[in-house]
All heavy atoms as an XYZ file, in Angstrom:
960
protein
N    -111.023    113.305     56.256
C    -110.769    112.325     55.230
C    -109.259    112.163     55.058
O    -108.534    113.125     54.914
C    -111.409    112.803     53.922
C    -111.226    111.834     52.798
S    -112.299    112.268     51.425
C    -111.056    112.716     50.239
N    -108.802    110.935     55.056
C    -107.369    110.648     54.947
C    -106.993    110.486     53.482
O    -107.633    109.765     52.730
C    -107.057    109.348     55.706
C    -105.593    109.055     55.782
C    -105.343    107.798     56.599
O    -106.111    107.504     57.505
O    -104.362    107.119     56.288
N    -105.931    111.187     53.057
C    -105.462    111.036     51.683
C    -104.254    110.126     51.678
O    -103.498    110.072     52.646
C    -105.084    112.395     51.059
O    -104.057    112.974     51.845
C    -106.287    113.302     50.972
N    -104.058    109.438     50.603
C    -102.957    108.487     50.491
C    -101.942    109.004     49.483
O    -102.289    109.294     48.347
C    -103.500    107.138     50.048
C    -102.545    106.002     50.250
C    -103.255    104.702     49.969
C    -102.417    103.539     50.434
N    -103.083    102.278     50.179
N    -100.716    109.149     49.904
C     -99.639    109.563     49.024
C     -99.000    108.305     48.458
O     -98.427    107.512     49.186
C     -98.616    110.386     49.822
C     -97.461    110.863     48.982
O     -97.213    110.349     47.899
N     -96.753    111.849     49.480
N     -99.075    108.110     47.141
C     -98.538    106.884     46.548
C     -97.036    106.766     46.696
O     -96.471    105.693     46.575
C     -98.937    106.777     45.080
C     -98.309    107.808     44.208
C     -98.859    107.709     42.786
N     -98.335    108.817     42.012
C     -97.445    108.672     41.048
N     -97.005    107.494     40.731
N     -97.008    109.719     40.396
N     -96.336    107.866     46.969
C     -94.887    107.828     47.133
C     -94.472    107.619     48.585
O     -93.300    107.522     48.883
C     -94.257    109.127     46.609
C     -94.463    109.263     45.122
O     -94.368    108.282     44.396
N     -94.774    110.464     44.671
N     -95.421    107.568     49.482
C     -95.116    107.423     50.899
C     -96.054    106.389     51.495
O     -96.866    106.695     52.353
C     -95.249    108.774     51.607
C     -94.724    108.727     53.023
O     -94.006    107.801     53.386
N     -95.090    109.710     53.818
N     -95.954    105.148     51.025
C     -96.855    104.105     51.460
C     -96.347    103.462     52.751
O     -95.160    103.427     53.022
C     -96.980    103.049     50.367
C     -97.588    103.629     49.101
C     -97.652    102.607     47.985
O     -97.333    101.449     48.178
N     -98.062    103.047     46.812
N     -97.266    102.953     53.528
C     -96.925    102.269     54.764
C     -96.501    100.846     54.421
O     -97.151    100.161     53.640
C     -98.140    102.246     55.723
C     -97.838    101.426     56.951
C     -98.550    103.655     56.079
N     -95.387    100.404     55.024
C     -94.880     99.064     54.765
C     -95.019     98.237     56.015
O     -94.804     98.707     57.125
C     -93.411     99.121     54.325
C     -93.241     99.853     53.038
N     -93.387     99.240     51.827
C     -92.974    101.157     52.770
C     -93.213    100.124     50.856
N     -92.965    101.292     51.409
N     -95.350     96.980     55.838
C     -95.542     96.077     56.963
C     -94.637     94.866     56.815
O     -94.190     94.538     55.732
C     -97.008     95.621     57.018
C     -97.971     96.767     57.216
C     -99.382     96.273     57.186
C    -100.333     97.466     57.319
N    -101.711     97.074     57.219
N     -94.416     94.188     57.900
C     -93.646     92.948     57.859
C     -92.186     93.195     57.550
O     -91.561     94.096     58.095
N     -91.645     92.401     56.642
C     -90.219     92.452     56.317
C     -89.889     93.440     55.217
O     -88.768     93.484     54.738
C     -89.726     91.060     55.901
C     -89.744     90.090     57.053
O     -89.677     90.497     58.212
N     -89.863     88.814     56.751
N     -90.839     94.222     54.780
C     -90.575     95.175     53.716
C     -89.704     96.302     54.238
O     -89.931     96.833     55.313
C     -91.878     95.742     53.162
C     -92.733     94.704     52.478
C     -94.053     95.296     52.020
O     -94.464     96.345     52.494
N     -94.713     94.614     51.105
N     -88.711     96.674     53.443
C     -87.767     97.700     53.872
C     -88.259     99.115     53.607
O     -87.740    100.067     54.151
C     -86.423     97.512     53.151
O     -86.584     97.791     51.774
N     -89.212     99.258     52.724
C     -89.653    100.597     52.349
C     -88.959    101.071     51.087
O     -89.358    102.028     50.472
N     -87.883    100.398     50.701
C     -87.163    100.743     49.475
C     -87.729     99.941     48.319
O     -88.077     98.776     48.465
C     -85.677    100.399     49.612
C     -84.857    101.417     50.310
C     -83.412    100.997     50.226
C     -82.540    102.209     49.986
N     -81.143    101.849     49.861
N     -87.797    100.582     47.165
C     -88.236     99.873     45.979
C     -87.190     98.838     45.605
O     -85.995     99.083     45.723
C     -88.443    100.850     44.834
N     -87.636     97.678     45.178
C     -86.719     96.615     44.785
C     -86.762     96.493     43.267
O     -87.818     96.284     42.684
C     -87.117     95.275     45.442
C     -86.193     94.164     44.983
C     -87.122     95.403     46.943
N     -85.602     96.659     42.656
C     -85.495     96.584     41.210
C     -84.673     95.355     40.844
O     -83.801     94.949     41.596
C     -84.805     97.834     40.648
C     -85.568     99.102     40.901
C     -85.143    100.001     41.866
C     -86.712     99.389     40.166
C     -85.845    101.173     42.096
C     -87.417    100.558     40.390
C     -86.989    101.452     41.361
N     -84.915     94.788     39.672
C     -84.079     93.669     39.230
C     -82.654     94.171     38.972
O     -82.447     95.353     38.716
C     -84.742     93.211     37.930
C     -85.524     94.383     37.457
C     -85.910     95.166     38.686
N     -81.703     93.266     39.040
C     -80.331     93.675     38.743
C     -80.257     94.094     37.282
O     -80.986     93.580     36.427
C     -79.346     92.538     39.021
O     -79.467     91.536     38.038
N     -79.371     95.042     37.020
C     -79.161     95.489     35.645
C     -78.657     94.306     34.815
O     -79.137     94.051     33.719
C     -78.137     96.652     35.590
C     -78.548     97.815     36.474
C     -77.876     97.077     34.147
C     -79.746     98.584     36.044
N     -77.702     93.580     35.388
C     -77.089     92.459     34.670
C     -78.140     91.459     34.208
O     -78.063     90.940     33.091
C     -76.050     91.778     35.561
C     -75.277     90.691     34.859
C     -74.253     90.024     35.748
O     -74.474     89.936     36.972
O     -73.233     89.582     35.208
N     -79.150     91.205     35.025
C     -80.182     90.219     34.664
C     -81.047     90.686     33.495
O     -81.704     89.873     32.846
C     -81.068     89.912     35.869
O     -81.888     91.033     36.188
N     -81.047     91.971     33.203
C     -81.869     92.520     32.125
C     -81.128     92.604     30.793
O     -81.743     92.875     29.767
C     -82.345     93.925     32.512
C     -83.232     94.023     33.744
C     -83.443     95.486     34.116
C     -84.558     93.327     33.515
N     -79.826     92.385     30.840
C     -79.007     92.611     29.641
C     -79.001     91.427     28.688
O     -78.942     90.276     29.115
C     -77.567     92.923     30.045
C     -77.366     94.193     30.845
C     -75.908     94.318     31.258
C     -77.813     95.405     30.068
N     -79.010     91.730     27.391
C     -78.863     90.666     26.391
C     -77.404     90.214     26.334
O     -76.505     90.931     26.769
C     -79.269     91.357     25.087
C     -78.956     92.795     25.311
C     -79.188     93.041     26.775
N     -77.188     89.040     25.787
C     -75.836     88.503     25.630
C     -75.329     88.853     24.237
O     -76.019     88.658     23.244
C     -75.820     86.972     25.847
C     -74.434     86.402     25.567
C     -76.268     86.633     27.257
N     -74.107     89.392     24.192
C     -73.460     89.709     22.922
C     -73.614     91.167     22.530
O     -74.686     91.750     22.662
N     -72.506     91.722     22.058
C     -72.478     93.130     21.649
C     -73.502     93.420     20.554
O     -74.111     94.499     20.529
C     -71.066     93.492     21.167
C     -70.883     94.943     20.814
C     -69.431     95.231     20.443
C     -69.226     96.702     20.137
N     -67.806     96.991     19.858
N     -73.710     92.466     19.669
C     -74.654     92.684     18.565
C     -76.091     92.818     19.049
O     -76.960     93.301     18.322
C     -74.551     91.550     17.529
C     -75.032     90.192     18.013
C     -74.005     89.395     18.814
O     -72.904     89.905     19.099
O     -74.320     88.239     19.169
N     -76.349     92.431     20.298
C     -77.695     92.525     20.878
C     -77.802     93.625     21.927
O     -78.779     93.667     22.677
C     -78.082     91.183     21.507
C     -78.099     90.068     20.496
O     -78.668     90.207     19.429
N     -77.440     88.966     20.812
N     -76.805     94.478     22.003
C     -76.742     95.510     23.053
C     -78.041     96.317     23.126
O     -78.715     96.538     22.122
C     -75.567     96.445     22.781
N     -78.353     96.749     24.341
C     -79.542     97.558     24.585
C     -79.100     98.986     24.880
O     -78.111     99.202     25.590
C     -80.386     96.972     25.744
C     -81.678     97.759     25.939
C     -79.582     96.905     27.026
C     -82.649     97.094     26.903
N     -79.795     99.948     24.330
C     -79.410    101.348     24.526
C     -79.658    101.771     25.975
O     -80.494    101.178     26.676
C     -80.213    102.263     23.596
O     -81.565    102.329     24.018
N     -78.946    102.788     26.410
C     -79.153    103.332     27.746
C     -80.584    103.794     27.934
O     -81.183    103.598     29.000
N     -81.148    104.378     26.908
C     -82.527    104.887     26.971
C     -83.516    103.736     27.192
O     -84.420    103.835     28.030
C     -82.838    105.635     25.677
C     -84.104    106.422     25.683
C     -84.231    107.221     24.384
C     -85.468    108.083     24.384
N     -85.585    108.871     23.155
N     -83.335    102.653     26.465
C     -84.224    101.504     26.624
C     -84.010    100.814     27.970
O     -84.967    100.370     28.618
C     -84.030    100.502     25.485
C     -84.582    101.007     24.166
O     -85.427    101.932     24.165
O     -84.169    100.476     23.111
N     -82.761    100.723     28.398
C     -82.460    100.109     29.688
C     -83.045    100.939     30.828
O     -83.522    100.395     31.821
C     -80.944     99.944     29.843
C     -80.461     99.088     30.998
C     -81.080     97.697     30.976
C     -78.933     98.979     30.959
N     -83.024    102.242     30.667
C     -83.607    103.151     31.656
C     -85.083    102.807     31.882
O     -85.550    102.732     33.025
C     -83.450    104.592     31.180
C     -83.889    105.703     32.112
C     -83.006    105.742     33.349
C     -83.823    107.043     31.393
N     -85.809    102.572     30.807
C     -87.236    102.225     30.906
C     -87.445    100.900     31.633
O     -88.376    100.751     32.412
C     -87.856    102.147     29.511
C     -87.941    103.468     28.798
C     -88.449    103.280     27.374
C     -88.325    104.555     26.562
N     -88.670    104.338     25.147
N     -86.561     99.922     31.375
C     -86.703     98.594     31.989
C     -86.383     98.578     33.477
O     -86.920     97.761     34.218
C     -85.777     97.589     31.290
C     -86.143     97.170     29.874
C     -85.061     96.259     29.314
C     -87.484     96.466     29.850
N     -85.493     99.460     33.891
C     -84.981     99.399     35.267
C     -85.777    100.184     36.281
O     -85.707     99.902     37.476
C     -83.535     99.929     35.333
O     -83.543    101.296     34.902
C     -82.598     99.105     34.475
N     -86.491    101.202     35.835
C     -87.180    102.058     36.792
C     -86.271    103.134     37.350
O     -86.657    103.853     38.269
N     -85.067    103.260     36.797
C     -84.169    104.328     37.236
C     -84.761    105.673     36.845
O     -85.473    105.781     35.846
C     -82.788    104.166     36.594
S     -81.855    102.753     37.190
N     -84.445    106.687     37.633
C     -85.038    108.002     37.406
C     -84.314    108.815     36.332
O     -84.866    109.771     35.811
C     -85.067    108.789     38.715
O     -83.762    108.940     39.224
N     -83.069    108.447     36.024
C     -82.286    109.198     35.042
C     -81.155    108.317     34.520
O     -80.838    107.281     35.108
C     -81.693    110.455     35.680
O     -80.740    110.091     36.663
N     -80.535    108.776     33.432
C     -79.371    108.060     32.901
C     -78.268    108.030     33.957
O     -77.590    107.024     34.132
C     -78.871    108.708     31.590
C     -79.863    108.460     30.450
C     -77.496    108.197     31.198
C     -79.945    107.016     29.957
N     -78.098    109.132     34.677
C     -77.067    109.184     35.728
C     -77.340    108.142     36.810
O     -76.435    107.471     37.277
C     -77.014    110.604     36.320
C     -75.952    110.766     37.363
C     -74.549    110.689     36.738
N     -73.559    110.615     37.766
C     -72.590    109.696     37.813
N     -72.468    108.810     36.883
N     -71.723    109.685     38.796
N     -78.606    108.009     37.206
C     -78.990    107.003     38.190
C     -78.681    105.603     37.656
O     -78.144    104.749     38.378
C     -80.482    107.149     38.515
C     -80.960    106.211     39.603
O     -80.178    105.891     40.514
O     -82.139    105.805     39.550
N     -78.982    105.363     36.386
C     -78.691    104.083     35.755
C     -77.187    103.813     35.772
O     -76.750    102.716     36.126
C     -79.212    104.078     34.315
C     -78.863    102.854     33.463
C     -79.534    101.599     34.020
C     -79.263    103.091     32.015
N     -76.393    104.812     35.420
C     -74.934    104.651     35.407
C     -74.403    104.331     36.801
O     -73.478    103.522     36.945
C     -74.270    105.905     34.854
C     -74.530    106.107     33.375
C     -74.110    107.480     32.867
O     -73.993    108.435     33.620
N     -73.893    107.574     31.559
N     -74.985    104.937     37.818
C     -74.568    104.656     39.201
C     -74.890    103.214     39.583
O     -74.079    102.543     40.226
C     -75.224    105.622     40.173
S     -74.559    107.292     40.094
N     -76.070    102.745     39.199
C     -76.441    101.354     39.493
C     -75.535    100.382     38.761
O     -75.143     99.356     39.320
C     -77.906    101.104     39.135
C     -78.837    101.739     40.160
C     -80.245    101.222     40.140
N     -80.371     99.789     40.024
C     -81.407     99.203     39.424
N     -82.372     99.913     38.898
N     -81.474     97.890     39.356
N     -75.189    100.695     37.522
C     -74.277     99.839     36.768
C     -72.909     99.810     37.449
O     -72.296     98.750     37.603
C     -74.176    100.301     35.295
C     -75.496    100.015     34.575
C     -72.990     99.645     34.580
C     -75.628    100.653     33.213
N     -72.433    100.977     37.880
C     -71.142    101.051     38.577
C     -71.168    100.212     39.850
O     -70.202     99.496     40.156
C     -70.800    102.507     38.892
N     -72.264    100.275     40.596
C     -72.389     99.475     41.827
C     -72.333     97.983     41.522
O     -71.650     97.227     42.216
C     -73.697     99.804     42.541
C     -73.713    101.155     43.204
C     -75.095    101.541     43.740
O     -76.043    100.710     43.662
O     -75.233    102.667     44.228
N     -73.054     97.566     40.480
C     -73.040     96.143     40.132
C     -71.658     95.706     39.657
O     -71.208     94.604     39.972
C     -74.106     95.826     39.076
C     -75.512     95.887     39.648
C     -76.576     95.335     38.729
O     -76.277     94.423     37.906
O     -77.731     95.808     38.828
N     -70.975     96.573     38.909
C     -69.617     96.242     38.472
C     -68.687     96.108     39.668
O     -67.834     95.211     39.700
C     -69.092     97.316     37.517
C     -69.690     97.228     36.116
C     -69.284     98.399     35.265
N     -69.657     98.221     33.858
C     -69.716     99.202     32.976
N     -69.408    100.441     33.335
N     -70.068     98.951     31.738
N     -68.844     96.980     40.655
C     -68.018     96.894     41.866
C     -68.269     95.592     42.621
O     -67.386     95.090     43.308
C     -68.291     98.087     42.786
C     -67.716     99.383     42.271
C     -68.137    100.595     43.097
O     -68.655    100.418     44.219
O     -67.951    101.720     42.606
N     -69.467     95.042     42.484
C     -69.818     93.782     43.149
C     -69.459     92.558     42.316
O     -69.748     91.432     42.694
C     -71.308     93.773     43.505
C     -71.670     94.821     44.530
C     -73.179     94.939     44.724
O     -73.958     94.168     44.170
N     -73.590     95.907     45.507
N     -68.839     92.788     41.141
C     -68.348     91.678     40.349
C     -69.059     91.405     39.036
O     -68.644     90.520     38.283
N     -70.124     92.125     38.742
C     -70.832     91.908     37.473
C     -69.975     92.396     36.316
O     -69.328     93.430     36.410
C     -72.166     92.650     37.481
N     -69.966     91.631     35.228
C     -69.270     92.058     34.017
C     -70.343     92.605     33.075
O     -71.061     91.850     32.426
C     -68.477     90.914     33.360
C     -67.782     91.405     32.096
C     -67.464     90.343     34.339
N     -70.444     93.923     33.062
C     -71.407     94.619     32.215
C     -70.610     95.407     31.196
O     -69.915     96.361     31.556
C     -72.312     95.549     33.050
C     -73.117     94.723     34.060
C     -73.217     96.370     32.140
C     -73.930     95.556     35.039
N     -70.676     94.983     29.957
C     -69.939     95.668     28.893
C     -70.761     96.844     28.379
O     -71.993     96.840     28.452
C     -69.641     94.709     27.754
S     -68.528     93.370     28.192
N     -70.049     97.838     27.868
C     -70.729     98.998     27.296
C     -69.829     99.625     26.245
O     -68.619     99.446     26.251
C     -71.045    100.024     28.381
O     -69.863    100.469     29.018
N     -70.470    100.355     25.363
C     -69.761    101.091     24.336
C     -70.521    102.367     24.056
O     -71.753    102.401     24.153
N     -69.805    103.415     23.728
C     -70.435    104.726     23.577
C     -71.532    104.747     22.520
O     -72.520    105.450     22.664
C     -69.383    105.793     23.273
O     -68.690    105.465     22.093
N     -71.409    103.986     21.472
C     -72.431    103.975     20.421
C     -73.249    102.683     20.421
O     -74.146    102.534     19.607
C     -71.781    104.165     19.050
C     -70.996    105.446     18.912
C     -71.844    106.690     19.114
O     -72.959    106.774     18.622
N     -71.331    107.647     19.858
N     -72.922    101.768     21.331
C     -73.554    100.439     21.296
C     -74.629    100.240     22.348
O     -75.618     99.584     22.097
C     -72.512     99.346     21.513
S     -71.050     99.503     20.530
N     -74.395    100.717     23.546
C     -75.289    100.451     24.655
C     -74.628     99.514     25.647
O     -73.421     99.558     25.856
N     -75.436     98.620     26.238
C     -74.975     97.725     27.298
C     -75.317     96.286     26.946
O     -76.354     96.004     26.350
C     -75.657     98.086     28.616
C     -75.335     99.487     29.087
C     -76.140    100.565     28.742
C     -74.214     99.732     29.882
C     -75.839    101.847     29.170
C     -73.906    101.004     30.307
C     -74.721    102.059     29.954
O     -74.424    103.329     30.368
N     -74.436     95.359     27.374
C     -74.657     93.943     27.108
C     -73.796     93.097     28.027
O     -72.840     93.577     28.632
C     -74.348     93.609     25.652
C     -72.887     93.673     25.296
C     -72.004     92.637     25.274
C     -72.125     94.844     24.918
N     -70.745     93.085     24.913
C     -70.800     94.436     24.690
C     -72.443     96.190     24.755
C     -69.794     95.325     24.313
C     -71.445     97.068     24.383
C     -70.142     96.642     24.163
N     -74.170     91.816     28.143
C     -73.330     90.837     28.825
C     -72.429     90.219     27.764
O     -72.896     89.925     26.650
C     -74.176     89.733     29.471
C     -74.903     90.175     30.713
C     -75.555     89.019     31.430
C     -76.845     88.646     30.750
N     -77.712     87.777     31.562
N     -71.164     90.030     28.070
C     -70.256     89.488     27.057
C     -70.597     88.039     26.720
O     -70.973     87.265     27.586
C     -68.889     89.584     27.731
C     -69.179     89.567     29.193
C     -70.501     90.260     29.350
N     -70.447     87.708     25.431
C     -70.708     86.331     25.010
C     -69.441     85.480     25.020
O     -69.520     84.253     24.974
C     -71.377     86.293     23.642
C     -70.499     86.714     22.492
C     -71.233     86.613     21.166
C     -70.362     87.161     20.046
N     -71.079     87.204     18.784
N     -68.263     86.149     25.068
C     -67.010     85.402     25.061
C     -65.880     86.284     25.605
O     -66.079     87.460     25.903
C     -66.686     84.905     23.645
C     -66.681     86.030     22.618
O     -66.272     87.159     22.895
N     -67.157     85.729     21.412
N     -64.704     85.680     25.716
C     -63.539     86.410     26.254
C     -63.135     87.584     25.364
O     -62.672     88.602     25.848
C     -62.353     85.457     26.429
C     -62.562     84.465     27.552
C     -61.357     83.575     27.743
N     -60.199     84.280     28.241
C     -59.963     84.538     29.534
N     -60.816     84.174     30.449
N     -58.876     85.182     29.886
N     -63.317     87.442     24.054
C     -62.933     88.512     23.138
C     -63.727     89.790     23.440
O     -63.168     90.882     23.429
C     -63.135     88.089     21.686
C     -62.711     89.176     20.708
C     -62.923     88.779     19.255
O     -63.209     87.629     18.953
N     -62.792     89.741     18.364
N     -65.014     89.659     23.701
C     -65.817     90.840     24.031
C     -65.360     91.468     25.341
O     -65.346     92.692     25.472
C     -67.306     90.497     24.092
C     -67.919     90.309     22.731
C     -69.435     90.252     22.732
O     -70.058     90.221     23.818
O     -70.004     90.257     21.632
N     -64.960     90.651     26.284
C     -64.436     91.181     27.549
C     -63.127     91.926     27.291
O     -62.919     93.027     27.797
C     -64.232     90.062     28.591
C     -65.577     89.414     28.952
C     -63.547     90.615     29.847
C     -65.453     88.164     29.801
N     -62.243     91.323     26.481
C     -60.957     91.958     26.165
C     -61.159     93.294     25.456
O     -60.479     94.277     25.768
C     -60.098     91.032     25.305
C     -59.553     89.844     26.069
C     -58.901     88.802     25.174
O     -59.242     88.662     24.000
N     -57.966     88.057     25.748
N     -62.092     93.362     24.523
C     -62.376     94.611     23.814
C     -62.904     95.679     24.775
O     -62.516     96.839     24.697
C     -63.387     94.374     22.683
C     -62.822     93.598     21.517
C     -63.876     93.208     20.490
O     -65.050     93.655     20.602
O     -63.543     92.452     19.568
N     -63.786     95.259     25.662
C     -64.334     96.182     26.654
C     -63.216     96.723     27.552
O     -63.116     97.932     27.778
C     -65.408     95.485     27.494
C     -65.859     96.278     28.688
C     -66.601     97.439     28.524
C     -65.543     95.862     29.968
C     -67.027     98.177     29.624
C     -65.960     96.591     31.069
C     -66.700     97.748     30.898
N     -62.363     95.841     28.037
C     -61.248     96.251     28.903
C     -60.326     97.214     28.147
O     -59.927     98.253     28.690
C     -60.460     95.022     29.419
C     -59.145     95.427     30.054
C     -61.315     94.231     30.402
N     -60.011     96.903     26.910
C     -59.141     97.770     26.107
C     -59.760     99.168     25.957
O     -59.076    100.181     26.139
C     -58.895     97.144     24.734
C     -58.136     98.020     23.804
N     -56.773     98.218     23.913
C     -58.541     98.790     22.761
C     -56.383     99.071     22.971
N     -57.442     99.429     22.266
N     -61.045     99.216     25.630
C     -61.716    100.513     25.457
C     -61.775    101.315     26.757
O     -61.561    102.528     26.750
C     -63.127    100.310     24.897
C     -63.114     99.852     23.463
O     -62.161    100.093     22.723
N     -64.160     99.162     23.049
N     -62.057    100.650     27.862
C     -62.117    101.351     29.150
C     -60.728    101.834     29.570
O     -60.592    102.933     30.110
C     -62.732    100.452     30.226
C     -64.203    100.148     29.985
S     -65.252    101.614     29.968
C     -65.521    101.824     31.710
N     -59.696    101.028     29.326
C     -58.324    101.451     29.630
C     -57.963    102.705     28.833
O     -57.346    103.632     29.354
C     -57.318    100.335     29.324
C     -57.249     99.281     30.409
O     -57.737     99.518     31.531
O     -56.684     98.194     30.143
N     -58.334    102.720     27.552
C     -58.034    103.876     26.702
C     -58.760    105.127     27.211
O     -58.177    106.218     27.248
C     -58.443    103.586     25.261
N     -60.010    104.979     27.616
C     -60.767    106.116     28.158
C     -60.113    106.636     29.438
O     -59.972    107.847     29.628
C     -62.211    105.721     28.444
C     -63.041    105.538     27.186
C     -64.449    105.111     27.485
N     -65.155    106.130     28.239
C     -66.299    105.926     28.863
N     -66.869    104.743     28.849
N     -66.879    106.905     29.527
N     -59.717    105.708     30.311
C     -59.078    106.103     31.568
C     -57.774    106.843     31.311
O     -57.475    107.856     31.955
C     -58.835    104.868     32.445
N     -56.989    106.372     30.350
C     -55.730    107.024     29.991
C     -55.984    108.438     29.487
O     -55.286    109.387     29.876
C     -54.986    106.197     28.922
O     -54.685    104.915     29.480
C     -53.703    106.871     28.490
N     -56.988    108.602     28.633
C     -57.308    109.932     28.107
C     -57.777    110.890     29.204
O     -57.438    112.075     29.176
C     -58.372    109.831     27.006
C     -57.794    109.274     25.726
O     -56.604    109.391     25.467
N     -58.633    108.650     24.931
N     -58.506    110.383     30.173
C     -58.944    111.222     31.297
C     -57.730    111.674     32.108
O     -57.614    112.851     32.471
C     -59.956    110.472     32.181
C     -61.281    110.320     31.427
C     -60.170    111.194     33.516
C     -62.267    109.366     32.074
N     -56.810    110.759     32.372
C     -55.603    111.118     33.132
C     -54.757    112.148     32.386
O     -54.221    113.079     32.990
C     -54.784    109.871     33.450
C     -55.426    108.913     34.455
C     -54.617    107.627     34.552
C     -55.582    109.564     35.819
N     -54.664    112.000     31.078
C     -53.917    112.972     30.274
C     -54.590    114.343     30.317
O     -53.915    115.372     30.348
C     -53.823    112.510     28.816
C     -52.858    111.382     28.590
C     -52.876    110.971     27.118
C     -51.977    109.790     26.848
N     -52.060    109.359     25.430
N     -55.906    114.358     30.325
C     -56.659    115.616     30.311
C     -56.443    116.438     31.579
O     -56.473    117.668     31.525
C     -58.151    115.333     30.123
N     -56.198    115.797     32.698
C     -56.026    116.548     33.947
C     -54.568    116.796     34.305
O     -54.275    117.528     35.247
C     -56.734    115.855     35.141
C     -58.213    115.749     34.905
C     -56.135    114.513     35.452
N     -53.646    116.212     33.547
C     -52.224    116.330     33.868
C     -51.770    117.788     33.966
O     -51.113    118.182     34.931
C     -51.372    115.583     32.849
C     -49.877    115.596     33.207
C     -49.043    114.805     32.233
N     -49.445    113.404     32.293
C     -49.498    112.601     31.229
N     -49.179    113.056     30.034
N     -49.857    111.357     31.357
N     -52.099    118.624     32.972
C     -51.638    120.018     32.986
C     -52.237    120.789     34.156
O     -51.560    121.619     34.773
C     -51.950    120.712     31.661
O     -53.333    120.700     31.420
N     -53.490    120.506     34.485
C     -54.116    121.186     35.624
C     -53.434    120.779     36.929
O     -53.192    121.615     37.806
C     -55.602    120.868     35.681
N     -53.091    119.510     37.059
C     -52.379    119.046     38.252
C     -51.009    119.710     38.358
O     -50.561    120.065     39.453
C     -52.225    117.522     38.230
C     -53.486    116.784     38.569
C     -53.227    115.286     38.592
C     -54.424    114.517     39.045
N     -54.166    113.076     39.144
N     -50.332    119.873     37.218
C     -49.018    120.517     37.212
C     -49.124    121.956     37.723
O     -48.270    122.417     38.485
C     -48.405    120.499     35.807
C     -47.965    119.107     35.381
O     -47.847    118.213     36.248
O     -47.746    118.909     34.164
N     -50.159    122.677     37.295
C     -50.353    124.062     37.751
C     -50.615    124.089     39.263
O     -50.118    124.963     39.971
C     -51.512    124.740     36.978
C     -51.904    126.065     37.623
C     -51.114    124.965     35.532
N     -51.356    123.112     39.771
C     -51.657    123.083     41.202
C     -50.423    122.799     42.063
O     -50.424    123.094     43.251
C     -52.746    122.050     41.494
C     -54.132    122.419     40.982
C     -55.095    121.256     41.180
C     -54.655    123.676     41.661
N     -49.368    122.264     41.466
C     -48.128    122.014     42.202
C     -47.361    123.311     42.474
O     -46.548    123.370     43.381
C     -47.227    121.051     41.430
C     -47.769    119.641     41.374
C     -46.867    118.758     40.520
C     -47.452    117.387     40.330
N     -46.646    116.556     39.411
N     -47.623    124.341     41.677
C     -46.947    125.628     41.832
C     -47.635    126.407     42.948
O     -48.861    126.504     42.966
C     -47.011    126.443     40.512
C     -46.364    125.642     39.378
C     -46.363    127.806     40.670
C     -46.627    126.218     37.993
N     -46.875    126.962     43.888
C     -47.502    127.724     44.979
C     -48.363    128.857     44.433
O     -48.028    129.498     43.434
C     -46.311    128.276     45.757
C     -45.185    127.356     45.432
C     -45.426    126.893     44.024
N     -49.486    129.100     45.116
C     -50.409    130.134     44.677
C     -49.697    131.487     44.639
O     -48.898    131.807     45.502
C     -51.610    130.209     45.624
C     -52.759    130.995     45.063
C     -54.040    130.804     45.861
O     -54.086    129.927     46.734
O     -54.976    131.533     45.581
N     -49.998    132.266     43.643
C     -49.355    133.563     43.473
C     -48.159    133.496     42.536
O     -47.688    134.508     42.048
N     -47.649    132.307     42.312
C     -46.507    132.142     41.417
C     -46.917    131.472     40.109
O     -46.073    131.120     39.298
C     -45.426    131.295     42.093
C     -44.825    131.941     43.313
C     -43.761    131.050     43.943
O     -43.296    130.102     43.349
N     -43.396    131.375     45.165
N     -48.207    131.300     39.955
C     -48.693    130.613     38.771
C     -48.517    131.463     37.522
O     -48.784    132.653     37.523
C     -50.163    130.256     38.914
C     -50.395    129.237     40.015
C     -51.878    128.965     40.202
O     -52.712    129.584     39.596
N     -52.178    128.028     41.082
N     -48.028    130.835     36.499
C     -47.911    131.473     35.199
C     -48.832    130.692     34.271
O     -48.592    129.530     33.988
C     -46.446    131.420     34.678
C     -46.370    132.039     33.295
C     -45.515    132.097     35.650
N     -49.904    131.359     33.849
C     -50.837    130.703     32.952
C     -50.333    130.835     31.538
O     -49.748    131.860     31.157
C     -52.220    131.327     33.093
C     -52.833    131.225     34.499
C     -54.199    131.877     34.525
C     -52.945    129.771     34.939
N     -50.507    129.844     30.745
C     -50.036    129.814     29.374
C     -50.694    130.927     28.578
O     -51.893    131.147     28.650
C     -50.381    128.468     28.768
C     -49.775    128.243     27.410
C     -50.136    126.904     26.898
N     -49.128    125.945     27.386
C     -49.059    124.702     27.000
N     -49.952    124.224     26.182
N     -48.136    123.909     27.440
N     -49.898    131.664     27.822
C     -50.406    132.758     27.012
C     -51.251    132.213     25.865
O     -51.040    131.098     25.409
C     -49.265    133.594     26.448
N     -52.195    133.021     25.426
C     -53.061    132.607     24.314
C     -52.224    132.474     23.054
O     -51.320    133.269     22.790
C     -54.137    133.666     24.045
C     -55.254    133.621     25.035
C     -56.384    134.573     24.641
O     -56.585    134.790     23.418
O     -57.020    135.098     25.539
N     -52.548    131.483     22.282
C     -51.865    131.291     20.987
C     -52.682    131.974     19.908
O     -53.890    131.960     19.921
C     -51.752    129.796     20.667
C     -50.823    129.096     21.607
C     -50.695    127.668     21.203
N     -49.863    126.976     22.201
C     -49.502    125.737     22.111
N     -49.887    125.009     21.098
N     -48.762    125.187     23.036
N     -52.007    132.554     18.988
C     -52.694    133.250     17.890
C     -52.471    132.561     16.601
O     -51.593    131.930     16.287
C     -52.239    134.689     17.802
C     -52.678    135.453     19.008
C     -52.270    136.868     18.871
N     -52.693    137.541     20.104
C     -52.452    138.787     20.343
N     -51.787    139.500     19.491
N     -52.859    139.343     21.445
């Protein structure tokens, strides 16, 4: 008796074998006030995890999609230039903070190994 694995189905014709999902951008509401949470978007997309969803969003952004997001808001398509400007400002600020966070570690890596002086604990 042959058993069928639903995760390993036989594909015929022009089917690639890969699941086809709608673009994230096509699922998004317009305007920050209508933003959809990551959790809700995860359910709509068929992504396996928030990380998978974030990767798909990053891919679409690299291909030119303007997908706005905010840490407490969720995801949305911008309704006007102001929303795009706010999104750009927030992302620039996050990027700056990330660069500042690694600066001291990069400075330590510039010192040859064995000559490193780690900062003493403050009391």
